[in-house]
C-alpha positions as CSV (number, residue, x, y, z in Angstrom):
1,Q,-78.9,37.4,0.6
2,V,-76.0,38.8,2.6
3,Q,-75.9,42.5,3.5
4,L,-72.6,44.2,4.4
5,V,-72.7,47.5,6.3
6,E,-69.6,49.6,6.7
7,S,-69.0,52.4,9.2
8,G,-66.2,54.4,10.6
9,G,-65.1,56.6,7.7
10,G,-64.6,60.3,8.1
11,L,-62.2,63.2,7.7
12,V,-58.8,63.0,9.4
13,Q,-55.5,64.8,9.1
14,A,-52.4,63.2,7.7
15,G,-50.7,61.0,10.3
16,G,-54.0,60.3,12.0
17,S,-55.9,57.0,12.4
18,L,-59.3,55.6,11.7
19,R,-60.9,52.2,12.3
20,L,-63.5,50.9,9.8
21,S,-66.0,48.3,10.6
22,C,-68.1,46.0,8.4
23,T,-70.9,43.9,9.8
24,A,-72.5,41.1,7.8
25,S,-75.9,39.7,8.0
26,G,-76.5,36.0,7.4
27,S,-74.7,32.9,8.5
28,I,-71.8,32.7,6.0
29,F,-69.5,35.2,7.7
30,S,-67.4,32.6,9.6
31,I,-66.6,30.6,6.4
32,T,-65.8,33.4,4.0
33,T,-62.7,35.4,3.3
34,M,-63.5,39.1,3.8
35,G,-61.7,41.9,2.1
36,W,-61.4,45.7,2.2
37,Y,-61.1,47.5,-1.1
38,R,-60.9,51.2,-2.0
39,Q,-61.6,53.4,-5.0
40,A,-60.3,56.9,-5.3
41,P,-61.8,59.4,-7.8
42,G,-60.7,58.6,-11.3
43,K,-59.0,55.4,-10.3
44,Q,-59.9,51.7,-10.4
45,R,-61.0,49.9,-7.3
46,E,-58.1,48.2,-5.6
47,M,-57.6,45.6,-2.9
48,V,-56.4,47.0,0.4
49,A,-56.4,43.9,2.7
50,T,-58.0,40.5,3.0
51,I,-58.5,38.1,5.8
52,S,-59.4,34.4,5.4
53,S,-61.8,32.5,7.7
54,G,-58.7,31.2,9.4
55,G,-57.2,34.6,10.0
56,S,-54.6,34.7,7.2
57,T,-54.0,38.2,5.9
58,I,-52.8,39.8,2.7
59,Y,-52.1,43.5,2.3
60,A,-51.4,45.8,-0.6
61,D,-47.8,47.0,-0.6
62,S,-49.0,50.6,-0.2
63,V,-50.6,49.9,3.3
64,K,-48.2,47.3,4.7
65,G,-47.1,48.3,8.2
66,R,-49.8,51.0,8.5
67,F,-53.1,49.1,8.2
68,T,-54.3,46.0,10.1
69,V,-57.3,43.8,9.1
70,S,-59.0,41.7,11.7
71,R,-62.2,39.9,12.3
72,D,-64.6,38.9,15.1
73,N,-66.6,35.9,13.9
74,A,-68.9,36.1,17.0
75,K,-69.9,39.6,15.9
76,N,-69.9,38.9,12.1
77,T,-67.6,41.9,11.8
78,V,-64.4,42.7,10.0
79,Y,-62.3,45.7,10.9
80,L,-59.6,47.8,9.2
81,Q,-57.4,49.7,11.5
82,M,-55.7,52.5,9.6
83,N,-52.7,54.3,11.1
84,S,-50.3,56.9,9.7
85,L,-52.9,57.9,7.1
86,K,-51.7,59.8,4.1
87,P,-53.6,62.0,1.6
88,D,-53.2,59.2,-1.0
89,D,-55.4,57.0,1.3
90,T,-58.4,59.2,0.4
91,A,-61.0,57.0,-1.2
92,V,-64.3,55.2,-0.7
93,Y,-63.6,52.0,1.2
94,Y,-65.7,48.9,0.6
95,C,-65.9,45.6,2.3
96,R,-66.5,42.4,0.4
97,S,-67.4,38.8,1.1
98,T,-65.7,36.5,-1.4
99,Y,-68.5,34.0,-0.8
100,G,-71.2,35.2,-3.1
101,N,-69.2,38.3,-4.1
102,Y,-71.2,40.6,-1.9
103,W,-70.2,44.2,-1.4
104,G,-71.0,46.9,1.1
105,Q,-72.2,50.4,0.2
106,G,-68.9,52.0,1.0
107,T,-67.7,54.6,3.5
108,Q,-65.7,57.7,2.6
109,V,-62.3,58.3,4.1
110,T,-60.7,61.7,3.5
111,V,-57.2,62.5,4.6
112,S,-56.2,66.1,4.6
113,S,-52.6,67.3,4.3
């Protein structure tokens, strides 16, 4: 069983920054693609960014140039640096391990205008 624990969410003004962290238990972290997803009220969950075990990244068009995903395999942790935040970025953010399809509990990000 793998557990994913997110942290770093909060309330920020538009234009501000936040960094989310997701730490995984277990020994699979270094071999799995990790992803960040988000779900806003009344909307479907959507992919924000993914990073492969080798460091290749994919971003949703809506966050390109503003968000950066990275990972530290020694710490079993994946990060999401979010800059130039907009009110439309308000959502619950989840991390996911593609290996085993494990999800974290989510962390709330609220961007005020």
